[in-house]
C-alpha angles and dihedrals in degrees: 000000000000117000146140125285126192113192118200117203124196110229096178113132091253084075086071092067112112106222106125112075090325089298123119119254088248094055091048090050090050093054093048091051094049091048089051091051091052089060094052128098126181096348120126109235132191140180129228117182123197148175117147088347133007143231134190100247093183123017118222110298143154090225100109095175088057090050091051092050092049090052090050094053103046119098142170095267091071092094125046093193108068131210138095108267101173091165090064092050092049092051092049091046093048091052090054097067126099102247093213093061120095098207126057135144138192122205121193113210106192137118123002 
């Protein structure tokens, strides 16, 4: 069933650690998010990035190519204040959903 998906991506500096097949955690997360996007059809998808605070980097859209581009461009230097404030990301993601829609999901992409 078609719905809305807001993906939250951790951009704290711990995501620069290379511990998954000699790729950084961020690069691994990017690949997973792009792979997920390739399997979607008709869903609205968005991107919320976070460290000590969070921002909606891409509001909900059906433009999967734009989503992939945004995922490719984000990096751990986006936030000067470091931390892993998942609560802030969840709040921002929740506020992004169309209140009239029945199905919505939030996915947190952070530490492995």
